[in-house]
PDB file of N, CA, C and O in Angstrom:
ATOM      1  N   MET A   1      -2.769 -13.664   6.144  1.00  0.00           N
ATOM      2  CA  MET A   1      -1.757 -12.660   5.892  1.00  0.00           C
ATOM      3  C   MET A   1      -1.722 -12.311   4.408  1.00  0.00           C
ATOM      4  O   MET A   1      -1.901 -13.164   3.539  1.00  0.00           O
ATOM      5  N   VAL A   2      -1.489 -11.043   4.153  1.00  0.00           N
ATOM      6  CA  VAL A   2      -1.384 -10.494   2.806  1.00  0.00           C
ATOM      7  C   VAL A   2       0.047 -10.000   2.634  1.00  0.00           C
ATOM      8  O   VAL A   2       0.625  -9.445   3.568  1.00  0.00           O
ATOM      9  N   THR A   3       0.610 -10.190   1.479  1.00  0.00           N
ATOM     10  CA  THR A   3       1.946  -9.676   1.188  1.00  0.00           C
ATOM     11  C   THR A   3       1.812  -8.280   0.606  1.00  0.00           C
ATOM     12  O   THR A   3       1.030  -8.057  -0.318  1.00  0.00           O
ATOM     13  N   VAL A   4       2.578  -7.337   1.151  1.00  0.00           N
ATOM     14  CA  VAL A   4       2.616  -5.975   0.623  1.00  0.00           C
ATOM     15  C   VAL A   4       3.987  -5.782  -0.005  1.00  0.00           C
ATOM     16  O   VAL A   4       5.007  -5.906   0.672  1.00  0.00           O
ATOM     17  N   ARG A   5       4.014  -5.481  -1.286  1.00  0.00           N
ATOM     18  CA  ARG A   5       5.269  -5.224  -1.997  1.00  0.00           C
ATOM     19  C   ARG A   5       5.524  -3.730  -2.041  1.00  0.00           C
ATOM     20  O   ARG A   5       4.658  -2.941  -2.418  1.00  0.00           O
ATOM     21  N   LEU A   6       6.729  -3.366  -1.647  1.00  0.00           N
ATOM     22  CA  LEU A   6       7.118  -1.954  -1.579  1.00  0.00           C
ATOM     23  C   LEU A   6       8.126  -1.617  -2.673  1.00  0.00           C
ATOM     24  O   LEU A   6       9.063  -2.379  -2.912  1.00  0.00           O
ATOM     25  N   PRO A   7       7.937  -0.486  -3.334  1.00  0.00           N
ATOM     26  CA  PRO A   7       8.925  -0.063  -4.336  1.00  0.00           C
ATOM     27  C   PRO A   7      10.204   0.398  -3.644  1.00  0.00           C
ATOM     28  O   PRO A   7      10.208   0.701  -2.450  1.00  0.00           O
ATOM     29  N   GLY A   8      11.264   0.444  -4.399  1.00  0.00           N
ATOM     30  CA  GLY A   8      12.555   0.857  -3.845  1.00  0.00           C
ATOM     31  C   GLY A   8      12.518   2.193  -3.131  1.00  0.00           C
ATOM     32  O   GLY A   8      13.213   2.384  -2.133  1.00  0.00           O
ATOM     33  N   SER A   9      11.712   3.119  -3.632  1.00  0.00           N
ATOM     34  CA  SER A   9      11.651   4.460  -3.048  1.00  0.00           C
ATOM     35  C   SER A   9      11.023   4.482  -1.650  1.00  0.00           C
ATOM     36  O   SER A   9      11.189   5.461  -0.923  1.00  0.00           O
ATOM     37  N   LEU A  10      10.312   3.432  -1.265  1.00  0.00           N
ATOM     38  CA  LEU A  10       9.671   3.392   0.059  1.00  0.00           C
ATOM     39  C   LEU A  10      10.340   2.427   1.028  1.00  0.00           C
ATOM     40  O   LEU A  10      10.003   2.411   2.211  1.00  0.00           O
ATOM     41  N   ARG A  11      11.256   1.646   0.559  1.00  0.00           N
ATOM     42  CA  ARG A  11      11.855   0.606   1.409  1.00  0.00           C
ATOM     43  C   ARG A  11      12.594   1.161   2.614  1.00  0.00           C
ATOM     44  O   ARG A  11      12.599   0.534   3.673  1.00  0.00           O
ATOM     45  N   SER A  12      13.209   2.310   2.476  1.00  0.00           N
ATOM     46  CA  SER A  12      13.944   2.886   3.610  1.00  0.00           C
ATOM     47  C   SER A  12      13.011   3.242   4.760  1.00  0.00           C
ATOM     48  O   SER A  12      13.458   3.357   5.901  1.00  0.00           O
ATOM     49  N   PHE A  13      11.719   3.418   4.478  1.00  0.00           N
ATOM     50  CA  PHE A  13      10.742   3.743   5.516  1.00  0.00           C
ATOM     51  C   PHE A  13      10.185   2.479   6.178  1.00  0.00           C
ATOM     52  O   PHE A  13       9.405   2.560   7.127  1.00  0.00           O
ATOM     53  N   ALA A  14      10.594   1.313   5.670  1.00  0.00           N
ATOM     54  CA  ALA A  14      10.079   0.036   6.178  1.00  0.00           C
ATOM     55  C   ALA A  14      11.224  -0.936   6.463  1.00  0.00           C
ATOM     56  O   ALA A  14      11.140  -2.123   6.145  1.00  0.00           O
ATOM     57  N   GLY A  15      12.288  -0.418   7.062  1.00  0.00           N
ATOM     58  CA  GLY A  15      13.406  -1.282   7.424  1.00  0.00           C
ATOM     59  C   GLY A  15      14.096  -1.926   6.240  1.00  0.00           C
ATOM     60  O   GLY A  15      14.631  -3.029   6.359  1.00  0.00           O
ATOM     61  N   ASN A  16      14.092  -1.255   5.102  1.00  0.00           N
ATOM     62  CA  ASN A  16      14.718  -1.726   3.862  1.00  0.00           C
ATOM     63  C   ASN A  16      14.127  -3.033   3.345  1.00  0.00           C
ATOM     64  O   ASN A  16      14.799  -3.783   2.636  1.00  0.00           O
ATOM     65  N   LYS A  17      12.888  -3.303   3.692  1.00  0.00           N
ATOM     66  CA  LYS A  17      12.213  -4.511   3.221  1.00  0.00           C
ATOM     67  C   LYS A  17      11.544  -4.254   1.874  1.00  0.00           C
ATOM     68  O   LYS A  17      11.000  -3.177   1.630  1.00  0.00           O
ATOM     69  N   SER A  18      11.594  -5.246   1.020  1.00  0.00           N
ATOM     70  CA  SER A  18      10.892  -5.154  -0.263  1.00  0.00           C
ATOM     71  C   SER A  18       9.476  -5.700  -0.144  1.00  0.00           C
ATOM     72  O   SER A  18       8.612  -5.366  -0.954  1.00  0.00           O
ATOM     73  N   GLU A  19       9.232  -6.539   0.859  1.00  0.00           N
ATOM     74  CA  GLU A  19       7.908  -7.114   1.105  1.00  0.00           C
ATOM     75  C   GLU A  19       7.657  -7.199   2.596  1.00  0.00           C
ATOM     76  O   GLU A  19       8.582  -7.376   3.388  1.00  0.00           O
ATOM     77  N   CYS A  20       6.395  -7.070   2.966  1.00  0.00           N
ATOM     78  CA  CYS A  20       5.964  -7.218   4.362  1.00  0.00           C
ATOM     79  C   CYS A  20       4.704  -8.060   4.368  1.00  0.00           C
ATOM     80  O   CYS A  20       3.902  -7.985   3.438  1.00  0.00           O
ATOM     81  N   SER A  21       4.524  -8.855   5.397  1.00  0.00           N
ATOM     82  CA  SER A  21       3.280  -9.608   5.577  1.00  0.00           C
ATOM     83  C   SER A  21       2.426  -8.870   6.589  1.00  0.00           C
ATOM     84  O   SER A  21       2.886  -8.539   7.682  1.00  0.00           O
ATOM     85  N   MET A  22       1.180  -8.613   6.220  1.00  0.00           N
ATOM     86  CA  MET A  22       0.272  -7.845   7.074  1.00  0.00           C
ATOM     87  C   MET A  22      -1.085  -8.531   7.146  1.00  0.00           C
ATOM     88  O   MET A  22      -1.499  -9.237   6.227  1.00  0.00           O
ATOM     89  N   ASP A  23      -1.767  -8.302   8.269  1.00  0.00           N
ATOM     90  CA  ASP A  23      -3.144  -8.751   8.436  1.00  0.00           C
ATOM     91  C   ASP A  23      -4.090  -7.655   7.981  1.00  0.00           C
ATOM     92  O   ASP A  23      -3.725  -6.480   7.939  1.00  0.00           O
ATOM     93  N   GLY A  24      -5.303  -8.049   7.642  1.00  0.00           N
ATOM     94  CA  GLY A  24      -6.360  -7.108   7.292  1.00  0.00           C
ATOM     95  C   GLY A  24      -7.330  -7.752   6.326  1.00  0.00           C
ATOM     96  O   GLY A  24      -6.955  -8.613   5.530  1.00  0.00           O
ATOM     97  N   ALA A  25      -8.579  -7.328   6.402  1.00  0.00           N
ATOM     98  CA  ALA A  25      -9.623  -7.875   5.531  1.00  0.00           C
ATOM     99  C   ALA A  25      -9.840  -7.024   4.287  1.00  0.00           C
ATOM    100  O   ALA A  25     -10.406  -7.496   3.300  1.00  0.00           O
ATOM    101  N   THR A  26      -9.390  -5.767   4.330  1.00  0.00           N
ATOM    102  CA  THR A  26      -9.515  -4.856   3.193  1.00  0.00           C
ATOM    103  C   THR A  26      -8.177  -4.189   2.938  1.00  0.00           C
ATOM    104  O   THR A  26      -7.273  -4.252   3.771  1.00  0.00           O
ATOM    105  N   VAL A  27      -8.056  -3.554   1.791  1.00  0.00           N
ATOM    106  CA  VAL A  27      -6.826  -2.822   1.474  1.00  0.00           C
ATOM    107  C   VAL A  27      -6.579  -1.754   2.536  1.00  0.00           C
ATOM    108  O   VAL A  27      -5.452  -1.612   3.009  1.00  0.00           O
ATOM    109  N   ASP A  28      -7.613  -0.998   2.919  1.00  0.00           N
ATOM    110  CA  ASP A  28      -7.448   0.037   3.948  1.00  0.00           C
ATOM    111  C   ASP A  28      -6.902  -0.542   5.246  1.00  0.00           C
ATOM    112  O   ASP A  28      -5.985   0.030   5.837  1.00  0.00           O
ATOM    113  N   GLU A  29      -7.446  -1.662   5.699  1.00  0.00           N
ATOM    114  CA  GLU A  29      -6.983  -2.270   6.948  1.00  0.00           C
ATOM    115  C   GLU A  29      -5.524  -2.696   6.845  1.00  0.00           C
ATOM    116  O   GLU A  29      -4.746  -2.480   7.773  1.00  0.00           O
ATOM    117  N   VAL A  30      -5.156  -3.292   5.734  1.00  0.00           N
ATOM    118  CA  VAL A  30      -3.768  -3.722   5.545  1.00  0.00           C
ATOM    119  C   VAL A  30      -2.832  -2.517   5.563  1.00  0.00           C
ATOM    120  O   VAL A  30      -1.797  -2.547   6.230  1.00  0.00           O
ATOM    121  N   LEU A  31      -3.187  -1.454   4.834  1.00  0.00           N
ATOM    122  CA  LEU A  31      -2.327  -0.274   4.786  1.00  0.00           C
ATOM    123  C   LEU A  31      -2.264   0.436   6.140  1.00  0.00           C
ATOM    124  O   LEU A  31      -1.219   0.973   6.506  1.00  0.00           O
ATOM    125  N   GLN A  32      -3.362   0.442   6.878  1.00  0.00           N
ATOM    126  CA  GLN A  32      -3.343   1.028   8.224  1.00  0.00           C
ATOM    127  C   GLN A  32      -2.397   0.233   9.127  1.00  0.00           C
ATOM    128  O   GLN A  32      -1.625   0.821   9.885  1.00  0.00           O
ATOM    129  N   ASN A  33      -2.452  -1.086   9.050  1.00  0.00           N
ATOM    130  CA  ASN A  33      -1.545  -1.919   9.845  1.00  0.00           C
ATOM    131  C   ASN A  33      -0.096  -1.708   9.416  1.00  0.00           C
ATOM    132  O   ASN A  33       0.806  -1.682  10.253  1.00  0.00           O
ATOM    133  N   LEU A  34       0.123  -1.559   8.126  1.00  0.00           N
ATOM    134  CA  LEU A  34       1.471  -1.307   7.613  1.00  0.00           C
ATOM    135  C   LEU A  34       2.025   0.001   8.164  1.00  0.00           C
ATOM    136  O   LEU A  34       3.171   0.053   8.610  1.00  0.00           O
ATOM    137  N   THR A  35       1.213   1.060   8.134  1.00  0.00           N
ATOM    138  CA  THR A  35       1.704   2.364   8.597  1.00  0.00           C
ATOM    139  C   THR A  35       1.780   2.449  10.117  1.00  0.00           C
ATOM    140  O   THR A  35       2.467   3.324  10.644  1.00  0.00           O
ATOM    141  N   LYS A  36       1.094   1.568  10.833  1.00  0.00           N
ATOM    142  CA  LYS A  36       1.282   1.494  12.294  1.00  0.00           C
ATOM    143  C   LYS A  36       2.625   0.857  12.602  1.00  0.00           C
ATOM    144  O   LYS A  36       3.335   1.292  13.509  1.00  0.00           O
ATOM    145  N   GLN A  37       2.970  -0.173  11.845  1.00  0.00           N
ATOM    146  CA  GLN A  37       4.243  -0.859  12.076  1.00  0.00           C
ATOM    147  C   GLN A  37       5.425  -0.020  11.578  1.00  0.00           C
ATOM    148  O   GLN A  37       6.494  -0.018  12.189  1.00  0.00           O
ATOM    149  N   TYR A  38       5.223   0.682  10.476  1.00  0.00           N
ATOM    150  CA  TYR A  38       6.277   1.506   9.887  1.00  0.00           C
ATOM    151  C   TYR A  38       5.743   2.932   9.734  1.00  0.00           C
ATOM    152  O   TYR A  38       5.274   3.325   8.666  1.00  0.00           O
ATOM    153  N   ALA A  39       5.823   3.679  10.806  1.00  0.00           N
ATOM    154  CA  ALA A  39       5.213   5.013  10.869  1.00  0.00           C
ATOM    155  C   ALA A  39       5.722   5.955   9.777  1.00  0.00           C
ATOM    156  O   ALA A  39       4.978   6.829   9.333  1.00  0.00           O
ATOM    157  N   GLY A  40       6.949   5.801   9.343  1.00  0.00           N
ATOM    158  CA  GLY A  40       7.503   6.657   8.305  1.00  0.00           C
ATOM    159  C   GLY A  40       6.778   6.542   6.972  1.00  0.00           C
ATOM    160  O   GLY A  40       6.855   7.449   6.143  1.00  0.00           O
ATOM    161  N   LEU A  41       6.084   5.448   6.763  1.00  0.00           N
ATOM    162  CA  LEU A  41       5.344   5.267   5.515  1.00  0.00           C
ATOM    163  C   LEU A  41       4.072   6.106   5.462  1.00  0.00           C
ATOM    164  O   LEU A  41       3.589   6.426   4.377  1.00  0.00           O
ATOM    165  N   ARG A  42       3.530   6.462   6.616  1.00  0.00           N
ATOM    166  CA  ARG A  42       2.246   7.179   6.644  1.00  0.00           C
ATOM    167  C   ARG A  42       2.307   8.449   5.792  1.00  0.00           C
ATOM    168  O   ARG A  42       1.437   8.660   4.947  1.00  0.00           O
ATOM    169  N   PHE A  43       3.307   9.288   5.997  1.00  0.00           N
ATOM    170  CA  PHE A  43       3.408  10.533   5.240  1.00  0.00           C
ATOM    171  C   PHE A  43       3.645  10.266   3.757  1.00  0.00           C
ATOM    172  O   PHE A  43       3.208  11.044   2.909  1.00  0.00           O
ATOM    173  N   GLN A  44       4.328   9.183   3.442  1.00  0.00           N
ATOM    174  CA  GLN A  44       4.601   8.860   2.045  1.00  0.00           C
ATOM    175  C   GLN A  44       3.353   8.401   1.302  1.00  0.00           C
ATOM    176  O   GLN A  44       3.219   8.634   0.100  1.00  0.00           O
ATOM    177  N   LEU A  45       2.437   7.746   2.020  1.00  0.00           N
ATOM    178  CA  LEU A  45       1.246   7.172   1.390  1.00  0.00           C
ATOM    179  C   LEU A  45      -0.002   8.035   1.520  1.00  0.00           C
ATOM    180  O   LEU A  45      -0.860   8.035   0.637  1.00  0.00           O
ATOM    181  N   TYR A  46      -0.103   8.780   2.639  1.00  0.00           N
ATOM    182  CA  TYR A  46      -1.344   9.496   2.948  1.00  0.00           C
ATOM    183  C   TYR A  46      -1.122  11.005   3.041  1.00  0.00           C
ATOM    184  O   TYR A  46      -0.104  11.468   3.556  1.00  0.00           O
ATOM    185  N   ALA A  47      -2.095  11.758   2.533  1.00  0.00           N
ATOM    186  CA  ALA A  47      -2.104  13.213   2.691  1.00  0.00           C
ATOM    187  C   ALA A  47      -2.583  13.542   4.104  1.00  0.00           C
ATOM    188  O   ALA A  47      -3.061  12.659   4.816  1.00  0.00           O
ATOM    189  N   GLU A  48      -2.459  14.801   4.510  1.00  0.00           N
ATOM    190  CA  GLU A  48      -2.923  15.222   5.834  1.00  0.00           C
ATOM    191  C   GLU A  48      -4.404  14.968   6.035  1.00  0.00           C
ATOM    192  O   GLU A  48      -4.856  14.787   7.165  1.00  0.00           O
ATOM    193  N   SER A  49      -5.167  14.952   4.943  1.00  0.00           N
ATOM    194  CA  SER A  49      -6.612  14.703   5.013  1.00  0.00           C
ATOM    195  C   SER A  49      -6.936  13.255   5.354  1.00  0.00           C
ATOM    196  O   SER A  49      -8.081  12.926   5.663  1.00  0.00           O
ATOM    197  N   GLY A  50      -5.911  12.379   5.297  1.00  0.00           N
ATOM    198  CA  GLY A  50      -6.134  10.965   5.562  1.00  0.00           C
ATOM    199  C   GLY A  50      -6.391  10.151   4.308  1.00  0.00           C
ATOM    200  O   GLY A  50      -6.508   8.927   4.373  1.00  0.00           O
ATOM    201  N   GLU A  51      -6.479  10.825   3.162  1.00  0.00           N
ATOM    202  CA  GLU A  51      -6.699  10.139   1.884  1.00  0.00           C
ATOM    203  C   GLU A  51      -5.360   9.686   1.306  1.00  0.00           C
ATOM    204  O   GLU A  51      -4.327  10.317   1.534  1.00  0.00           O
ATOM    205  N   LEU A  52      -5.393   8.581   0.554  1.00  0.00           N
ATOM    206  CA  LEU A  52      -4.186   8.168  -0.151  1.00  0.00           C
ATOM    207  C   LEU A  52      -3.746   9.282  -1.084  1.00  0.00           C
ATOM    208  O   LEU A  52      -4.575   9.936  -1.716  1.00  0.00           O
ATOM    209  N   ARG A  53      -2.461   9.493  -1.166  1.00  0.00           N
ATOM    210  CA  ARG A  53      -1.939  10.515  -2.076  1.00  0.00           C
ATOM    211  C   ARG A  53      -2.265  10.126  -3.518  1.00  0.00           C
ATOM    212  O   ARG A  53      -2.308   8.946  -3.864  1.00  0.00           O
ATOM    213  N   ARG A  54      -2.492  11.139  -4.346  1.00  0.00           N
ATOM    214  CA  ARG A  54      -2.873  10.920  -5.747  1.00  0.00           C
ATOM    215  C   ARG A  54      -1.856  10.102  -6.524  1.00  0.00           C
ATOM    216  O   ARG A  54      -2.223   9.319  -7.400  1.00  0.00           O
ATOM    217  N   PHE A  55      -0.588  10.277  -6.208  1.00  0.00           N
ATOM    218  CA  PHE A  55       0.456   9.625  -6.980  1.00  0.00           C
ATOM    219  C   PHE A  55       0.760   8.210  -6.511  1.00  0.00           C
ATOM    220  O   PHE A  55       1.671   7.570  -7.037  1.00  0.00           O
ATOM    221  N   VAL A  56       0.011   7.711  -5.527  1.00  0.00           N
ATOM    222  CA  VAL A  56       0.209   6.352  -5.037  1.00  0.00           C
ATOM    223  C   VAL A  56      -0.838   5.447  -5.681  1.00  0.00           C
ATOM    224  O   VAL A  56      -2.040   5.643  -5.504  1.00  0.00           O
ATOM    225  N   ASN A  57      -0.368   4.464  -6.423  1.00  0.00           N
ATOM    226  CA  ASN A  57      -1.255   3.499  -7.072  1.00  0.00           C
ATOM    227  C   ASN A  57      -1.170   2.186  -6.314  1.00  0.00           C
ATOM    228  O   ASN A  57      -0.079   1.714  -5.996  1.00  0.00           O
ATOM    229  N   ILE A  58      -2.321   1.601  -6.025  1.00  0.00           N
ATOM    230  CA  ILE A  58      -2.383   0.368  -5.255  1.00  0.00           C
ATOM    231  C   ILE A  58      -3.031  -0.714  -6.118  1.00  0.00           C
ATOM    232  O   ILE A  58      -4.089  -0.506  -6.713  1.00  0.00           O
ATOM    233  N   PHE A  59      -2.384  -1.849  -6.171  1.00  0.00           N
ATOM    234  CA  PHE A  59      -2.908  -2.990  -6.914  1.00  0.00           C
ATOM    235  C   PHE A  59      -3.083  -4.166  -5.965  1.00  0.00           C
ATOM    236  O   PHE A  59      -2.244  -4.400  -5.095  1.00  0.00           O
ATOM    237  N   VAL A  60      -4.179  -4.905  -6.135  1.00  0.00           N
ATOM    238  CA  VAL A  60      -4.357  -6.183  -5.449  1.00  0.00           C
ATOM    239  C   VAL A  60      -4.175  -7.231  -6.523  1.00  0.00           C
ATOM    240  O   VAL A  60      -4.931  -7.296  -7.491  1.00  0.00           O
ATOM    241  N   ASN A  61      -3.157  -8.048  -6.331  1.00  0.00           N
ATOM    242  CA  ASN A  61      -2.727  -8.982  -7.359  1.00  0.00           C
ATOM    243  C   ASN A  61      -2.418  -8.139  -8.595  1.00  0.00           C
ATOM    244  O   ASN A  61      -1.433  -7.403  -8.564  1.00  0.00           O
ATOM    245  N   LYS A  62      -3.166  -8.194  -9.645  1.00  0.00           N
ATOM    246  CA  LYS A  62      -2.848  -7.376 -10.828  1.00  0.00           C
ATOM    247  C   LYS A  62      -3.925  -6.356 -11.128  1.00  0.00           C
ATOM    248  O   LYS A  62      -3.946  -5.770 -12.211  1.00  0.00           O
ATOM    249  N   ASP A  63      -4.832  -6.135 -10.167  1.00  0.00           N
ATOM    250  CA  ASP A  63      -5.957  -5.229 -10.397  1.00  0.00           C
ATOM    251  C   ASP A  63      -5.793  -3.920  -9.635  1.00  0.00           C
ATOM    252  O   ASP A  63      -5.567  -3.924  -8.425  1.00  0.00           O
ATOM    253  N   ASP A  64      -5.907  -2.810 -10.342  1.00  0.00           N
ATOM    254  CA  ASP A  64      -5.864  -1.482  -9.730  1.00  0.00           C
ATOM    255  C   ASP A  64      -7.115  -1.325  -8.864  1.00  0.00           C
ATOM    256  O   ASP A  64      -8.228  -1.552  -9.337  1.00  0.00           O
ATOM    257  N   ILE A  65      -6.936  -0.937  -7.601  1.00  0.00           N
ATOM    258  CA  ILE A  65      -8.085  -0.847  -6.693  1.00  0.00           C
ATOM    259  C   ILE A  65      -9.068   0.233  -7.107  1.00  0.00           C
ATOM    260  O   ILE A  65     -10.225   0.204  -6.687  1.00  0.00           O
ATOM    261  N   ARG A  66      -8.629   1.195  -7.930  1.00  0.00           N
ATOM    262  CA  ARG A  66      -9.553   2.232  -8.402  1.00  0.00           C
ATOM    263  C   ARG A  66     -10.633   1.643  -9.302  1.00  0.00           C
ATOM    264  O   ARG A  66     -11.707   2.227  -9.441  1.00  0.00           O
ATOM    265  N   GLY A  67     -10.363   0.503  -9.908  1.00  0.00           N
ATOM    266  CA  GLY A  67     -11.346  -0.178 -10.735  1.00  0.00           C
ATOM    267  C   GLY A  67     -12.141  -1.203  -9.951  1.00  0.00           C
ATOM    268  O   GLY A  67     -13.029  -1.862 -10.492  1.00  0.00           O
ATOM    269  N   LEU A  68     -11.816  -1.333  -8.665  1.00  0.00           N
ATOM    270  CA  LEU A  68     -12.523  -2.261  -7.786  1.00  0.00           C
ATOM    271  C   LEU A  68     -13.336  -1.437  -6.797  1.00  0.00           C
ATOM    272  O   LEU A  68     -14.193  -0.651  -7.199  1.00  0.00           O
ATOM    273  N   HIS A  69     -13.073  -1.613  -5.513  1.00  0.00           N
ATOM    274  CA  HIS A  69     -13.795  -0.879  -4.475  1.00  0.00           C
ATOM    275  C   HIS A  69     -12.842   0.023  -3.679  1.00  0.00           C
ATOM    276  O   HIS A  69     -13.043   0.269  -2.489  1.00  0.00           O
ATOM    277  N   ALA A  70     -11.817   0.500  -4.356  1.00  0.00           N
ATOM    278  CA  ALA A  70     -10.808   1.376  -3.735  1.00  0.00           C
ATOM    279  C   ALA A  70     -10.297   0.735  -2.447  1.00  0.00           C
ATOM    280  O   ALA A  70      -9.989  -0.457  -2.432  1.00  0.00           O
ATOM    281  N   GLY A  71     -10.205   1.503  -1.378  1.00  0.00           N
ATOM    282  CA  GLY A  71      -9.687   0.991  -0.117  1.00  0.00           C
ATOM    283  C   GLY A  71     -10.556  -0.063   0.530  1.00  0.00           C
ATOM    284  O   GLY A  71     -10.098  -0.802   1.401  1.00  0.00           O
ATOM    285  N   HIS A  72     -11.804  -0.138   0.113  1.00  0.00           N
ATOM    286  CA  HIS A  72     -12.729  -1.131   0.663  1.00  0.00           C
ATOM    287  C   HIS A  72     -12.615  -2.482  -0.034  1.00  0.00           C
ATOM    288  O   HIS A  72     -13.357  -3.411   0.282  1.00  0.00           O
ATOM    289  N   THR A  73     -11.693  -2.591  -0.975  1.00  0.00           N
ATOM    290  CA  THR A  73     -11.491  -3.851  -1.689  1.00  0.00           C
ATOM    291  C   THR A  73     -11.083  -4.936  -0.703  1.00  0.00           C
ATOM    292  O   THR A  73     -10.132  -4.762   0.059  1.00  0.00           O
ATOM    293  N   ASN A  74     -11.793  -6.042  -0.715  1.00  0.00           N
ATOM    294  CA  ASN A  74     -11.481  -7.171   0.165  1.00  0.00           C
ATOM    295  C   ASN A  74     -10.206  -7.864  -0.280  1.00  0.00           C
ATOM    296  O   ASN A  74      -9.908  -7.945  -1.472  1.00  0.00           O
ATOM    297  N   VAL A  75      -9.458  -8.362   0.693  1.00  0.00           N
ATOM    298  CA  VAL A  75      -8.259  -9.149   0.424  1.00  0.00           C
ATOM    299  C   VAL A  75      -8.332 -10.439   1.226  1.00  0.00           C
ATOM    300  O   VAL A  75      -8.985 -10.512   2.267  1.00  0.00           O
ATOM    301  N   ARG A  76      -7.643 -11.454   0.714  1.00  0.00           N
ATOM    302  CA  ARG A  76      -7.606 -12.758   1.368  1.00  0.00           C
ATOM    303  C   ARG A  76      -6.160 -13.181   1.562  1.00  0.00           C
ATOM    304  O   ARG A  76      -5.245 -12.651   0.931  1.00  0.00           O
ATOM    305  N   THR A  77      -5.979 -14.140   2.441  1.00  0.00           N
ATOM    306  CA  THR A  77      -4.665 -14.721   2.645  1.00  0.00           C
ATOM    307  C   THR A  77      -4.097 -15.149   1.296  1.00  0.00           C
ATOM    308  O   THR A  77      -4.770 -15.809   0.504  1.00  0.00           O
ATOM    309  N   GLY A  78      -2.871 -14.770   1.054  1.00  0.00           N
ATOM    310  CA  GLY A  78      -2.209 -15.104  -0.199  1.00  0.00           C
ATOM    311  C   GLY A  78      -2.258 -14.008  -1.241  1.00  0.00           C
ATOM    312  O   GLY A  78      -1.501 -14.048  -2.211  1.00  0.00           O
ATOM    313  N   ASP A  79      -3.136 -13.021  -1.063  1.00  0.00           N
ATOM    314  CA  ASP A  79      -3.175 -11.905  -2.001  1.00  0.00           C
ATOM    315  C   ASP A  79      -1.912 -11.064  -1.872  1.00  0.00           C
ATOM    316  O   ASP A  79      -1.247 -11.067  -0.836  1.00  0.00           O
ATOM    317  N   VAL A  80      -1.600 -10.351  -2.935  1.00  0.00           N
ATOM    318  CA  VAL A  80      -0.439  -9.464  -2.954  1.00  0.00           C
ATOM    319  C   VAL A  80      -0.918  -8.047  -3.247  1.00  0.00           C
ATOM    320  O   VAL A  80      -1.576  -7.795  -4.257  1.00  0.00           O
ATOM    321  N   ILE A  81      -0.577  -7.129  -2.351  1.00  0.00           N
ATOM    322  CA  ILE A  81      -0.834  -5.708  -2.573  1.00  0.00           C
ATOM    323  C   ILE A  81       0.474  -5.075  -3.005  1.00  0.00           C
ATOM    324  O   ILE A  81       1.483  -5.167  -2.306  1.00  0.00           O
ATOM    325  N   SER A  82       0.448  -4.437  -4.156  1.00  0.00           N
ATOM    326  CA  SER A  82       1.630  -3.744  -4.658  1.00  0.00           C
ATOM    327  C   SER A  82       1.404  -2.254  -4.600  1.00  0.00           C
ATOM    328  O   SER A  82       0.375  -1.757  -5.057  1.00  0.00           O
ATOM    329  N   ILE A  83       2.359  -1.539  -4.041  1.00  0.00           N
ATOM    330  CA  ILE A  83       2.318  -0.086  -3.993  1.00  0.00           C
ATOM    331  C   ILE A  83       3.220   0.420  -5.107  1.00  0.00           C
ATOM    332  O   ILE A  83       4.422   0.157  -5.119  1.00  0.00           O
ATOM    333  N   ILE A  84       2.625   1.147  -6.041  1.00  0.00           N
ATOM    334  CA  ILE A  84       3.361   1.624  -7.213  1.00  0.00           C
ATOM    335  C   ILE A  84       3.267   3.145  -7.277  1.00  0.00           C
ATOM    336  O   ILE A  84       2.192   3.678  -7.550  1.00  0.00           O
ATOM    337  N   PRO A  85       4.364   3.852  -7.032  1.00  0.00           N
ATOM    338  CA  PRO A  85       4.288   5.324  -7.157  1.00  0.00           C
ATOM    339  C   PRO A  85       4.235   5.719  -8.631  1.00  0.00           C
ATOM    340  O   PRO A  85       4.845   5.075  -9.485  1.00  0.00           O
ATOM    341  N   SER A  86       3.499   6.782  -8.907  1.00  0.00           N
ATOM    342  CA  SER A  86       3.435   7.303 -10.272  1.00  0.00           C
ATOM    343  C   SER A  86       4.794   7.873 -10.640  1.00  0.00           C
ATOM    344  O   SER A  86       5.538   8.357  -9.786  1.00  0.00           O
ATOM    345  N   ILE A  87       5.096   7.808 -11.905  1.00  0.00           N
ATOM    346  CA  ILE A  87       6.352   8.359 -12.406  1.00  0.00           C
ATOM    347  C   ILE A  87       6.012   9.525 -13.307  1.00  0.00           C
ATOM    348  O   ILE A  87       5.217   9.391 -14.237  1.00  0.00           O
ATOM    349  N   ALA A  88       6.611  10.670 -13.032  1.00  0.00           N
ATOM    350  CA  ALA A  88       6.346  11.864 -13.829  1.00  0.00           C
ATOM    351  C   ALA A  88       7.648  12.304 -14.488  1.00  0.00           C
ATOM    352  O   ALA A  88       8.740  11.962 -14.034  1.00  0.00           O
ATOM    353  N   GLY A  89       7.518  13.020 -15.499  1.00  0.00           N
ATOM    354  CA  GLY A  89       8.701  13.532 -16.161  1.00  0.00           C
ATOM    355  C   GLY A  89       8.413  13.826 -17.619  1.00  0.00           C
ATOM    356  O   GLY A  89       7.290  13.651 -18.091  1.00  0.00           O
ATOM    357  N   GLY A  90       9.395  14.256 -18.297  1.00  0.00           N
ATOM    358  CA  GLY A  90       9.161  14.584 -19.688  1.00  0.00           C
ATOM    359  C   GLY A  90      10.330  14.338 -20.552  1.00  0.00           C
ATOM    360  O   GLY A  90      10.267  14.574 -21.759  1.00  0.00           O
TER     361      GLY A  90
END
């Protein structure tokens, strides 16, 4: 099991949970399982094309997956996936 940490802005789509335990061998598998369990998260995380939205940043432990193998990044039991939305403003 992998722990998925959700920011406050997404918790209402996941039963007000700050963390969820999910199965999966890769980041993509974990996120797919997460959005199957909490369907409201799908639109928040994924564009209609099926790609992760640009403003959604995903980290495995402390590493940004864009510097790893993106969604194909392997995960192991005990890893933590953090979903961090980008913050814009001026």
